[in-house]
C-alpha positions as CSV (number, residue, x, y, z in Angstrom):
1,M,-13.1,-9.4,-5.5
2,V,-12.6,-11.5,-3.1
3,T,-14.8,-12.8,-0.2
4,G,-17.1,-14.7,1.6
5,E,-15.3,-18.2,2.6
6,I,-12.2,-17.7,0.6
7,K,-11.5,-14.7,1.9
8,N,-11.6,-16.2,5.6
9,K,-9.4,-19.3,4.4
10,I,-6.9,-16.4,3.0
11,D,-7.1,-15.2,6.3
12,S,-6.6,-17.9,8.1
13,I,-3.2,-19.2,6.4
14,W,-2.0,-15.6,7.2
15,E,-3.0,-15.8,10.4
16,T,-1.5,-19.0,10.7
17,F,2.2,-18.5,9.4
18,W,2.2,-14.7,11.9
19,T,0.6,-17.1,14.8
20,G,3.4,-19.6,14.6
21,G,6.4,-17.1,14.9
22,L,6.8,-16.3,11.1
23,T,5.9,-12.9,10.8
24,N,7.8,-11.2,7.7
25,P,5.3,-9.4,5.1
26,L,7.4,-10.4,1.6
27,S,8.4,-14.0,4.0
28,V,5.0,-15.4,4.3
29,M,4.3,-14.3,1.2
30,E,6.9,-16.0,-0.8
31,Q,6.4,-19.3,1.1
32,I,2.2,-19.6,0.1
33,T,3.4,-19.1,-3.0
34,Y,6.1,-21.6,-3.3
35,L,3.2,-24.3,-2.0
36,M,0.7,-22.1,-5.0
37,F,3.2,-23.3,-7.3
38,I,3.8,-27.1,-6.4
39,K,-0.2,-27.0,-6.4
40,L,-0.1,-25.7,-9.5
41,L,1.6,-27.9,-11.5
42,D,-0.2,-30.9,-9.8
43,D,-3.4,-29.6,-10.9
44,N,-1.7,-28.1,-14.3
45,Q,-1.1,-32.0,-15.3
46,T,-4.0,-33.2,-13.6
47,K,-6.1,-31.3,-16.0
48,R,-3.5,-32.7,-19.2
49,E,-4.0,-35.8,-18.2
50,A,-8.1,-35.8,-17.7
51,S,-8.3,-34.4,-20.8
52,A,-5.3,-37.1,-22.9
53,S,-7.4,-40.1,-21.2
54,A,-10.6,-38.1,-23.1
55,M,-9.1,-37.9,-26.4
56,G,-8.5,-42.1,-25.8
57,L,-4.2,-41.4,-25.3
58,T,-1.7,-42.2,-22.9
59,A,-0.5,-39.6,-20.0
60,Q,2.9,-40.9,-21.9
61,S,2.4,-39.2,-24.9
62,I,1.5,-35.7,-22.9
63,K,4.3,-32.9,-24.1
64,G,6.3,-31.0,-21.5
65,R,4.7,-33.5,-17.7
66,V,6.4,-32.2,-14.7
67,F,6.1,-35.8,-13.2
68,G,7.1,-38.5,-15.2
69,D,6.6,-41.8,-14.6
70,G,8.9,-44.1,-12.2
71,E,11.6,-42.6,-10.0
72,C,13.2,-38.7,-9.6
73,V,16.4,-38.7,-8.3
74,I,16.6,-35.4,-6.1
75,D,20.2,-35.6,-5.3
76,K,22.9,-37.8,-7.4
77,E,25.7,-37.1,-4.8
78,T,23.7,-38.9,-2.0
79,N,21.2,-40.8,-4.9
80,L,18.7,-40.1,-2.9
81,K,15.3,-40.8,-4.9
82,I,10.8,-40.9,-4.8
83,D,8.7,-41.7,-6.9
84,Y,7.2,-38.9,-8.9
85,K,3.8,-39.3,-7.2
86,D,4.6,-39.1,-4.0
87,L,6.2,-35.7,-5.7
88,R,2.3,-34.6,-6.5
89,W,-0.1,-32.4,-4.5
90,H,-3.2,-35.0,-3.9
91,N,-1.0,-37.7,-3.3
92,F,1.0,-36.0,0.1
93,K,-1.6,-34.0,1.0
94,N,-3.1,-36.5,2.6
95,E,0.3,-37.3,5.1
96,E,0.9,-37.7,8.4
97,P,2.1,-34.2,9.2
98,S,5.5,-35.0,9.9
99,K,6.2,-37.7,7.5
100,M,4.5,-34.7,5.2
101,F,7.0,-32.0,6.2
102,V,9.9,-34.5,6.2
103,R,9.3,-35.0,2.4
104,M,8.5,-31.2,1.4
105,R,11.5,-29.5,3.4
106,D,14.1,-32.7,1.8
107,Y,12.4,-33.8,-1.3
108,I,9.6,-32.0,-2.6
109,F,11.5,-28.4,-1.7
110,P,14.1,-29.4,-3.2
111,F,12.4,-31.2,-6.6
112,M,10.8,-27.9,-7.3
113,K,14.5,-25.9,-6.7
114,S,16.1,-27.8,-9.8
115,L,13.1,-26.9,-12.4
116,S,15.0,-23.4,-12.1
117,G,17.2,-24.4,-15.6
118,G,13.8,-25.1,-16.9
119,K,12.2,-22.8,-19.3
120,D,8.6,-23.2,-18.9
121,T,7.6,-20.5,-16.6
122,A,9.5,-17.1,-15.5
123,F,9.1,-18.6,-12.2
124,A,10.6,-21.3,-12.5
125,R,13.4,-19.4,-13.6
126,Y,14.0,-18.1,-10.3
127,M,13.1,-20.9,-8.3
128,K,17.6,-21.7,-7.3
129,D,17.3,-19.2,-4.5
130,S,14.4,-19.7,-2.5
131,I,14.6,-21.0,1.0
132,F,11.5,-23.6,3.4
133,M,10.8,-22.1,6.0
134,I,7.6,-23.1,7.4
135,P,8.8,-23.9,10.9
136,T,6.9,-27.0,12.2
137,P,4.5,-29.6,10.7
138,R,1.6,-28.7,12.2
139,I,1.8,-25.3,10.2
140,L,2.6,-26.8,7.2
141,T,-0.7,-29.2,7.3
142,K,-2.8,-25.7,8.0
143,V,-1.9,-24.1,5.3
144,I,-1.7,-27.0,3.1
145,D,-5.2,-27.7,4.3
146,G,-6.3,-24.5,3.7
147,L,-5.2,-23.9,-0.3
148,D,-6.0,-27.8,-0.8
149,S,-9.4,-26.0,-1.6
150,L,-8.3,-23.6,-4.2
151,D,-8.2,-24.4,-8.4
152,M,-4.9,-23.0,-9.4
153,T,-6.5,-23.0,-12.7
154,D,-9.2,-21.0,-12.0
155,K,-7.4,-17.3,-13.4
156,D,-10.7,-15.6,-13.0
157,S,-10.9,-16.1,-8.8
158,M,-6.8,-17.1,-9.1
159,G,-5.4,-13.7,-10.0
160,D,-8.1,-12.4,-7.7
161,V,-6.8,-14.5,-4.6
162,Y,-3.5,-13.5,-5.3
163,E,-3.6,-9.9,-5.1
164,Y,-6.0,-10.3,-2.1
165,L,-2.2,-12.3,-0.9
166,L,-0.2,-9.4,-2.0
167,N,-2.3,-6.6,-0.1
168,K,-1.4,-8.4,3.1
169,I,2.4,-7.2,2.3
170,A,1.9,-4.6,4.9
171,S,5.8,-3.6,5.0
172,S,7.8,-0.5,2.9
173,G,10.6,-2.4,1.1
174,E,15.0,-1.8,1.6
175,N,15.0,0.4,-1.6
176,G,11.7,3.0,-1.7
177,Q,9.1,0.2,-2.8
178,F,6.0,0.1,-1.4
179,R,2.7,-1.7,-3.4
180,T,1.0,0.4,-5.1
181,P,-3.4,0.1,-4.6
182,R,-4.9,-2.0,-7.5
183,H,-7.8,0.2,-7.9
184,I,-4.7,2.5,-9.0
185,I,-3.1,0.7,-10.8
186,D,-6.7,-0.6,-12.7
187,M,-7.1,2.9,-13.7
188,M,-4.6,3.7,-15.1
189,V,-4.4,0.9,-17.4
190,R,-7.8,1.3,-18.4
191,L,-6.8,5.2,-18.9
192,M,-4.3,4.1,-21.0
193,K,-6.5,1.3,-22.6
194,P,-3.6,-1.7,-23.7
195,T,-4.2,-4.3,-27.3
196,L,-2.8,-6.9,-28.6
197,A,-0.7,-5.0,-30.5
198,D,0.9,-3.5,-27.7
199,T,4.3,-4.5,-26.3
200,I,3.8,-3.0,-22.0
201,C,6.9,-2.4,-19.8
202,D,7.7,-1.8,-16.2
203,P,11.2,-1.4,-15.1
204,A,10.6,-1.5,-11.7
205,M,7.7,-3.7,-11.3
206,G,7.7,-4.7,-7.3
207,S,4.4,-7.4,-7.3
208,A,4.1,-7.4,-11.4
209,G,0.7,-5.6,-10.5
210,F,0.8,-2.8,-13.1
211,I,1.0,-5.9,-16.9
212,A,-0.7,-8.2,-14.5
213,S,-3.4,-5.9,-14.8
214,A,-2.4,-5.2,-18.0
215,S,-2.9,-8.4,-19.4
216,Q,-6.7,-8.8,-17.5
217,Y,-7.8,-5.9,-18.9
218,I,-7.0,-7.4,-22.4
219,T,-8.8,-10.7,-21.9
220,E,-11.8,-9.4,-20.8
221,Q,-12.0,-7.3,-24.2
222,D,-14.5,-8.2,-26.6
223,R,-12.9,-7.8,-29.2
224,H,-10.0,-9.5,-28.4
225,K,-11.4,-12.5,-27.2
226,G,-11.5,-14.2,-30.3
227,D,-8.2,-12.8,-31.4
228,L,-6.6,-14.7,-28.1
229,L,-7.3,-18.1,-30.3
230,K,-5.7,-17.6,-33.0
231,K,-2.1,-19.1,-31.8
232,E,0.0,-16.6,-33.0
233,N,-2.0,-13.7,-30.9
234,Q,-1.4,-16.9,-27.8
235,D,1.9,-16.8,-28.2
236,R,3.1,-13.5,-28.3
237,F,0.6,-12.6,-25.6
238,Q,2.3,-16.0,-23.3
239,N,5.7,-14.8,-24.3
240,Q,6.5,-11.4,-25.7
241,M,3.5,-8.9,-24.4
242,F,4.5,-8.5,-20.9
243,T,7.9,-7.6,-19.7
244,G,9.5,-6.8,-16.1
245,F,12.4,-5.9,-14.4
246,D,13.1,-6.0,-10.9
247,T,16.5,-6.6,-8.3
248,D,14.5,-8.4,-5.6
249,P,14.6,-11.4,-6.2
250,T,11.3,-12.3,-3.7
251,M,9.2,-10.1,-6.9
252,L,10.5,-11.7,-9.4
253,R,9.3,-14.8,-7.4
254,I,6.3,-13.3,-6.5
255,G,6.0,-11.5,-9.1
256,A,6.1,-14.0,-11.5
257,M,2.9,-15.6,-10.0
258,N,1.0,-13.1,-10.1
259,M,1.6,-13.1,-13.9
260,M,1.1,-16.9,-13.8
261,L,-2.3,-17.0,-12.3
262,H,-3.4,-13.7,-14.0
263,G,-3.3,-16.3,-17.6
264,V,0.5,-15.1,-18.7
265,E,3.1,-18.2,-18.7
266,N,5.8,-17.3,-19.7
267,P,6.5,-13.1,-19.5
268,H,10.0,-11.7,-19.5
269,I,10.2,-11.0,-16.4
270,E,14.2,-10.6,-15.4
271,Y,16.4,-9.2,-12.4
272,R,17.7,-5.7,-13.8
273,D,18.3,-2.9,-12.3
274,S,17.1,-0.6,-14.4
275,L,19.1,2.3,-14.3
276,S,22.5,1.1,-15.2
277,D,24.6,0.5,-17.8
278,E,23.5,-3.5,-18.0
279,N,19.9,-2.0,-19.9
280,E,20.2,-1.7,-23.1
281,E,16.6,-1.6,-24.3
282,R,15.7,1.6,-26.3
283,N,13.2,2.4,-28.2
284,K,11.4,-1.2,-27.7
285,Y,8.5,-0.8,-25.3
286,S,4.9,1.2,-26.9
287,L,3.6,0.7,-23.5
288,I,5.3,2.0,-20.6
289,L,3.0,1.5,-17.1
290,A,4.6,1.8,-13.4
291,N,5.2,3.5,-10.0
292,P,8.8,3.6,-10.1
293,P,10.9,4.1,-6.1
294,F,10.6,7.4,-4.5
295,T,13.8,6.6,-2.1
296,G,16.1,4.2,-1.6
297,S,20.1,2.7,-2.5
298,L,21.5,4.5,-5.7
299,D,24.7,3.2,-7.2
300,F,25.8,6.3,-9.0
301,E,28.6,4.9,-11.1
302,A,26.5,2.6,-12.1
303,V,23.4,4.3,-13.6
304,S,23.3,4.7,-17.3
305,K,25.4,7.2,-19.0
306,D,22.5,8.3,-21.6
307,L,20.0,9.6,-18.3
308,L,22.6,11.0,-17.0
309,A,23.3,13.4,-20.3
310,L,19.8,14.6,-20.1
311,C,19.2,14.4,-16.2
312,K,22.1,14.4,-13.9
313,T,20.8,13.7,-10.5
314,K,20.7,11.3,-7.7
315,K,16.7,11.3,-7.4
316,T,16.1,7.7,-8.5
317,E,12.1,9.3,-9.6
318,L,14.1,11.7,-11.9
319,L,16.7,9.0,-13.9
320,F,13.0,6.4,-14.0
321,L,10.9,9.6,-16.0
322,T,14.1,10.4,-17.8
323,L,14.9,6.3,-18.5
324,F,10.6,5.8,-19.8
325,V,11.3,8.4,-22.3
326,K,14.6,5.6,-23.4
327,M,12.8,3.1,-23.6
328,L,9.2,4.0,-25.6
329,E,9.6,3.3,-29.0
330,V,8.1,6.8,-31.2
331,G,4.5,6.5,-30.9
332,G,5.2,4.7,-27.1
333,R,2.8,5.9,-24.0
334,C,3.4,6.1,-20.6
335,A,1.5,6.6,-17.5
336,S,3.6,7.1,-14.2
337,I,3.2,7.5,-10.7
338,V,5.3,10.3,-9.2
339,P,6.0,12.1,-6.3
340,D,4.8,15.8,-6.3
341,G,8.1,17.4,-5.8
342,V,8.9,16.1,-9.5
343,L,5.9,18.4,-10.4
344,F,7.7,21.8,-8.7
345,G,10.5,20.9,-7.5
346,S,13.4,23.9,-8.6
347,S,16.2,22.3,-9.3
348,T,18.4,21.4,-12.7
349,A,17.5,18.1,-13.2
350,H,13.8,18.8,-12.1
351,K,13.8,21.8,-14.8
352,A,15.1,19.6,-17.6
353,I,13.2,16.3,-17.1
354,R,10.3,18.7,-17.1
355,E,11.0,20.8,-19.8
356,E,11.8,17.7,-22.7
357,L,8.6,16.0,-21.9
358,V,6.7,19.7,-22.6
359,E,9.2,20.1,-25.3
360,K,10.5,17.4,-27.5
361,Q,7.6,14.5,-26.0
362,C,3.5,15.0,-25.5
363,L,3.0,15.4,-22.3
364,T,-1.0,14.8,-22.2
365,A,-2.2,15.7,-18.6
366,V,-1.4,15.3,-14.9
367,I,-3.9,13.8,-12.5
368,S,-3.3,14.4,-9.1
369,M,-4.4,12.6,-6.7
370,P,-4.8,13.1,-2.6
371,S,-1.9,12.4,0.4
372,G,-3.5,9.2,1.8
373,V,-3.5,7.4,-1.7
374,F,-1.4,4.8,-0.5
375,R,-1.7,5.0,3.1
376,P,-0.5,3.0,5.9
377,Y,2.5,2.4,3.5
378,A,4.0,6.1,3.1
379,G,1.7,9.0,2.9
380,V,3.6,11.1,-0.2
381,S,1.7,13.4,-2.4
382,T,1.8,12.1,-5.4
383,A,0.7,12.7,-9.2
384,I,0.2,10.8,-12.4
385,L,2.1,12.1,-15.5
386,I,0.7,10.3,-19.3
387,F,2.7,11.5,-22.1
388,T,3.5,9.8,-25.2
389,K,7.3,9.8,-26.8
390,T,7.7,12.1,-30.3
391,N,10.8,13.3,-30.1
392,A,9.4,16.1,-31.8
393,G,7.5,17.5,-29.0
394,G,3.4,17.9,-29.8
395,T,2.3,19.3,-26.2
396,N,-0.1,22.0,-27.0
397,K,-2.4,22.1,-23.6
398,V,-2.0,20.1,-20.8
399,W,-5.2,18.5,-19.1
400,F,-4.9,18.9,-15.2
401,Y,-7.0,16.8,-12.7
402,D,-7.3,17.5,-9.2
403,M,-8.4,14.1,-7.5
404,R,-9.8,14.0,-4.2
405,A,-11.2,10.8,-3.4
406,D,-10.1,6.8,-4.5
407,G,-13.3,5.4,-2.6
408,F,-11.3,4.9,0.3
409,S,-10.9,6.6,3.1
410,L,-6.7,8.7,3.2
411,D,-6.1,7.7,6.8
412,D,-4.2,4.1,7.9
413,K,-7.8,2.4,7.2
414,R,-8.3,2.8,4.3
415,T,-11.7,1.8,4.7
416,Q,-14.2,2.4,1.8
417,I,-16.2,5.1,1.3
418,K,-19.1,6.3,-0.9
419,A,-16.8,9.6,-2.9
420,N,-15.1,8.2,-5.7
421,D,-13.1,10.1,-8.4
422,I,-11.8,7.8,-10.7
423,P,-15.1,7.0,-13.2
424,D,-15.2,10.1,-13.5
425,I,-11.8,10.6,-14.3
426,I,-11.4,8.0,-16.4
427,E,-14.8,9.1,-18.1
428,R,-13.0,13.1,-18.6
429,F,-9.8,11.6,-19.7
430,N,-11.7,9.3,-23.4
431,N,-13.6,12.7,-24.2
432,L,-11.0,15.5,-23.3
433,A,-12.6,17.1,-26.8
434,G,-15.6,18.0,-23.4
435,E,-13.0,19.3,-21.0
436,I,-11.3,22.2,-23.1
437,A,-14.4,24.8,-22.1
438,H,-13.7,23.6,-18.3
439,E,-12.9,26.6,-15.9
440,R,-10.0,26.7,-13.4
441,T,-12.2,26.2,-10.7
442,E,-13.6,23.1,-12.0
443,K,-12.6,19.6,-11.2
444,S,-10.7,19.4,-14.3
445,F,-9.0,21.7,-17.3
446,F,-6.4,22.0,-19.7
447,V,-4.3,24.9,-19.8
448,D,-1.6,25.7,-22.6
449,K,2.0,25.5,-23.0
450,A,2.9,28.8,-23.3
451,E,1.4,29.1,-20.0
452,I,3.4,26.2,-18.6
453,V,6.4,27.2,-19.7
454,G,6.3,31.1,-18.8
455,N,6.0,29.5,-15.7
456,G,9.5,27.0,-15.8
457,Y,7.9,24.2,-16.3
458,D,5.9,23.4,-13.4
459,L,3.0,20.9,-13.4
460,S,1.6,21.6,-10.3
461,I,-1.9,22.1,-10.0
462,N,-2.3,24.3,-7.6
463,K,-0.4,26.8,-10.3
464,Y,-3.2,27.2,-12.4
465,K,-6.1,25.5,-10.3
466,K,-8.5,29.4,-9.5
467,A,-9.7,28.7,-6.0
468,E,-13.9,29.9,-5.1
469,H,-13.0,31.9,-2.4
470,V,-16.3,31.7,0.0
471,S,-16.1,34.3,2.7
472,E,-16.6,32.7,6.3
473,V,-18.0,34.9,9.0
474,F,-16.4,34.8,12.5
475,D,-18.1,35.1,15.9
476,T,-15.7,38.0,17.3
477,P,-13.3,36.8,20.4
478,A,-15.5,37.9,23.4
479,N,-18.3,35.7,22.2
480,L,-15.8,32.8,21.5
481,L,-14.7,32.9,25.2
482,K,-18.1,33.5,26.0
483,D,-19.4,30.3,23.9
484,I,-16.2,28.5,25.4
485,K,-17.1,29.3,29.2
486,M,-20.7,28.3,28.7
487,L,-20.0,25.2,27.4
488,H,-17.4,24.3,30.4
489,D,-19.7,25.3,33.0
490,E,-22.2,22.8,31.6
491,I,-20.0,19.5,31.4
492,A,-17.6,21.1,34.7
493,K,-20.4,19.2,37.1
494,D,-19.9,16.0,34.9
495,Y,-16.6,15.9,34.8
496,E,-16.7,16.4,38.6
497,K,-19.2,13.6,38.4
498,V,-17.4,11.5,36.0
499,F,-13.8,12.3,35.8
500,W,-13.2,12.2,39.4
501,G,-15.3,9.0,40.6
502,K,-18.2,11.0,42.5
503,A,-21.1,8.8,41.8
504,E,-24.4,9.8,42.7
505,K,-26.8,7.6,44.7
506,G,-27.9,4.3,42.2
507,V,-25.4,4.8,39.8
508,E,-23.0,2.1,39.0
509,T,-18.9,2.0,39.7
510,V,-16.5,-0.3,37.1
511,K,-13.6,-0.6,37.6
512,L,-11.5,-0.1,34.8
513,G,-9.7,-3.4,35.1
514,D,-13.0,-4.9,34.7
515,I,-14.1,-3.5,31.4
516,C,-11.1,-3.7,30.0
517,K,-8.3,-5.4,28.3
518,I,-5.0,-4.0,29.8
519,R,-1.6,-4.8,27.9
520,T,1.6,-3.8,27.2
521,G,3.4,-3.5,24.4
522,K,6.5,-5.6,23.5
523,L,9.0,-3.7,21.9
524,D,12.2,-2.2,22.6
525,A,12.4,1.2,22.6
526,N,15.1,1.1,19.5
527,A,12.6,-0.9,17.7
528,S,12.0,2.0,15.7
529,V,12.0,3.1,11.9
530,I,12.2,6.4,10.1
531,G,9.7,6.4,7.7
532,G,7.7,3.4,8.8
533,A,4.5,2.8,7.6
534,Y,2.9,2.2,11.1
535,P,2.5,4.5,14.4
536,F,5.1,2.8,16.7
537,F,3.6,4.4,20.6
538,T,7.0,4.7,23.2
539,C,7.1,7.2,25.8
540,A,6.7,9.6,24.2
541,H,4.4,12.3,23.4
542,E,4.8,11.8,19.3
543,P,4.4,8.4,18.2
544,L,7.4,7.0,16.4
545,R,6.9,5.4,13.4
546,I,7.5,1.1,12.2
547,N,7.8,-1.2,9.3
548,T,5.5,-3.8,10.9
549,F,1.9,-3.7,13.5
550,S,1.1,-5.9,16.4
551,Y,-1.6,-4.6,16.7
552,D,-5.2,-3.3,14.8
553,C,-7.8,-2.2,17.8
554,E,-9.6,1.4,19.0
555,C,-7.9,1.9,22.1
556,V,-6.4,4.4,24.3
557,L,-2.7,4.3,25.2
558,V,-0.8,5.1,28.8
559,A,3.0,6.0,28.8
560,G,4.2,3.6,31.9
561,N,7.1,6.2,32.6
562,G,8.3,9.1,32.0
563,D,6.0,11.8,30.8
564,L,3.2,9.7,31.9
565,N,0.7,10.7,28.6
566,V,-2.2,9.8,27.1
567,K,-3.4,8.6,23.4
568,Y,-6.1,8.1,21.7
569,Y,-5.7,5.5,18.6
570,N,-7.9,4.0,15.8
571,G,-5.9,1.7,14.0
572,K,-2.7,-0.7,13.1
573,F,0.1,0.4,15.1
574,D,2.6,-0.6,17.7
575,A,4.4,-0.3,21.3
576,Y,7.0,0.1,23.5
577,Q,7.1,-2.0,25.7
578,R,6.3,0.4,28.8
579,T,3.8,1.5,26.7
580,Y,0.2,0.9,28.7
581,I,-2.8,-0.8,25.4
582,I,-6.5,-0.3,26.6
583,E,-8.7,-1.6,25.0
584,V,-12.6,-1.4,25.5
585,K,-13.9,-5.1,26.2
586,D,-17.6,-4.2,25.2
587,K,-17.8,-1.5,23.0
588,E,-21.7,-1.5,23.8
589,K,-21.5,-0.1,27.1
590,F,-17.9,1.6,27.0
591,D,-16.8,4.0,24.6
592,A,-12.5,4.2,24.2
593,K,-12.9,8.0,23.2
594,F,-14.6,8.5,26.9
595,L,-11.5,6.8,28.4
596,Y,-9.3,8.4,27.0
597,Y,-10.9,11.4,28.2
598,L,-11.2,9.8,31.5
599,L,-7.3,8.9,31.8
600,E,-6.2,12.1,30.4
601,K,-8.2,14.2,33.4
602,N,-6.8,11.3,35.7
603,L,-3.3,12.6,34.8
604,V,-3.3,14.2,37.9
605,H,-3.6,11.2,40.4
606,L,-1.9,8.8,38.3
607,R,0.8,11.0,38.0
608,S,1.3,11.8,42.4
609,A,1.2,7.7,42.8
610,S,4.0,7.6,40.3
611,I,7.0,5.3,41.5
612,G,10.7,5.4,41.0
613,G,13.8,7.5,41.7
614,I,14.8,10.0,38.4
615,I,12.0,8.1,36.0
616,K,8.9,7.2,37.2
617,Y,6.8,5.0,36.5
618,I,3.0,3.7,37.3
619,R,1.9,0.3,37.5
620,L,-0.6,-1.7,36.7
621,N,-2.7,-2.2,39.4
622,N,-3.1,2.5,39.2
623,L,-4.8,1.6,36.3
624,T,-7.4,-1.2,37.2
625,D,-8.3,0.5,40.1
626,I,-9.8,3.0,38.5
627,S,-13.1,3.9,39.4
628,V,-15.3,4.7,36.0
629,L,-19.0,5.6,36.7
630,S,-21.5,2.9,34.3
631,L,-23.3,5.7,32.3
632,P,-25.9,4.4,29.2
633,L,-23.6,4.5,26.0
634,F,-25.5,7.8,24.2
635,T,-24.1,9.6,28.0
636,Q,-20.8,8.9,26.9
637,Q,-20.8,10.4,23.6
638,R,-22.6,13.5,24.1
639,M,-19.8,13.6,26.5
640,V,-17.8,13.2,24.6
641,A,-19.0,14.9,21.2
642,E,-19.2,17.9,23.9
643,L,-15.6,18.3,24.6
644,D,-15.0,17.6,20.5
645,L,-17.4,20.9,20.5
646,V,-14.6,22.9,22.6
647,E,-11.9,21.9,20.8
648,E,-13.6,22.9,17.2
649,I,-13.9,25.8,19.2
650,L,-10.7,26.7,20.4
651,T,-9.4,25.8,17.1
652,K,-11.7,28.5,14.7
653,Q,-10.1,31.0,17.4
654,K,-7.2,29.8,17.1
655,K,-7.8,30.4,13.2
656,L,-9.9,33.6,13.7
657,M,-6.5,35.4,15.9
658,L,-3.8,34.3,13.3
659,Q,-6.4,35.9,10.5
660,T,-6.2,39.3,12.1
661,A,-2.3,39.3,12.9
662,T,-2.1,38.0,9.1
663,L,-4.9,41.5,8.2
664,S,-2.6,43.9,11.3
665,R,1.0,42.5,9.7
666,A,-0.8,43.5,5.8
667,M,-2.0,47.3,7.6
668,I,1.5,47.8,9.0
669,Q,3.1,47.6,5.3
670,E,0.9,48.9,3.5
671,Y,1.2,51.8,5.4
672,F,4.5,51.6,6.2
673,G,6.4,49.5,3.8
674,E,8.3,46.4,4.8
675,G,10.2,47.2,7.1
676,G,6.9,48.6,9.2
677,Q,8.6,52.2,9.8
678,T,8.2,55.4,8.2
């Protein structure tokens, strides 16, 4: 795990790119990857040169040197040359910024691209399409200074550093890609327990998280450490065990670097559309780990015919499951993330792939995950399917687990919490014999194959889980309304004083502009993206979505024109240029949600102060001049709690009314039939 000084350096490097104008997360990641590769080349050769010197050998005796002696020809047509020594990180890093920038752009980067014809690493093979995008000497110098202290040959720490960088890729891809959280990947790897005997593949690899985690798991197992010292095992580990396919050259480079920094120099990483006819690999792999794309574009005409023969559909999640069955060898295992729709979809294709897994293969487990696992990238509900390819059936009972927590909050912030089912899932899965007697009301239980077949091969956990019905006693509507009135009367006086700026004698008032940082968003209203990763606040009542964020804070948002409204938000977001973002300067003195209620109660005054013709708008001074009582923080928080309590009571009242209406309809149907008539 990356902490302390290294974490601060990585954060600083990332911030350097963003403040310098390079704001696409994938582009930032790619530029960092290039620089890490350049440093890795030099660190590796320096280490080998030191070992050779200790053995009394010359540097020239080292096989496969990247940096030779004398001059390197960069461009034969122009006869552009440079000494090899000037291409090495430890030499150019101390150059004056403008000179270093020219050398990187005109010499080092083209040299690195020329390595693409080599076969030493998977990363080098995908360098030919790379583009140098660092805009200024200042940014290049700051990034090189930040990376210089990292030892690229330390695979243990560098793997964690790269994973931390990957976590910063905060946008969904055009083909439905979004990053699988590392702890979910690690859980799946630990469930499947890969060994040196496995041949492992991810046909939709993205950043190669699954195969990188599998490689790390194998190297950490005591039983494999001795075996990895054997030349034949090390050769297989480096060159044959791990395979990944993707159709994005950027992800191929990022994935290859991820594997390198996890100690695998030459995995079989290849540009390939796994679903197409060009992918002829069948009956080959002993383990597939994947989170295939759920959405995105698909060239249906190019889809392999043997996949369509089993599951004729345009849905990529179903086609990938079919592909996994085809690519596994008999006895091979698969753990794949799927959207919930795969479990219960009623189309012919949905039923066909579920029937295939239950009847012709051996379906072992369905692990249902909460919908917040993939936030902020997506809010889709997902599950993990685990099966073994047999081509002869074998499903007897299927194990279901209802994961409710993964160690992180299920909102966009994804902050670490204590609740975590992952250790329990791993422990129970490794002791399935002890699960037989579990009741359907527990977190995990078995379901017989016959029951699944009888339910049309439905694999959703809610189909089989039995809820424990706990009766909830509601007060009568009259008493609820009485409580609401009492609470309203109690806080009405505070409202009068606080929300209308009427101060008692001796109580200080301050201007909103003095206690808050008030700014506006920068984007046009049409910048929204359907299904984007973050909220995009405009003047509409409900936020739109967008794939980038410019703000990460607790704040109040005021629609500056149109139908004026006020919102409270805490997290990453972006905003329209007419939306005011109000952020408390000193959180020890003022509560943001208190100010939200203040502005909400001032909406009438704000609307009356707005100007314009058909479309009204408010000016900045309409907000900055609002008077706020300088109440103690605990008083503000008490008032917020009271307001929240009122909302809770109203919610309960609505729930009671809904239950009453439902009961009334049931009684009418019981006495008068479905039509409600005699």
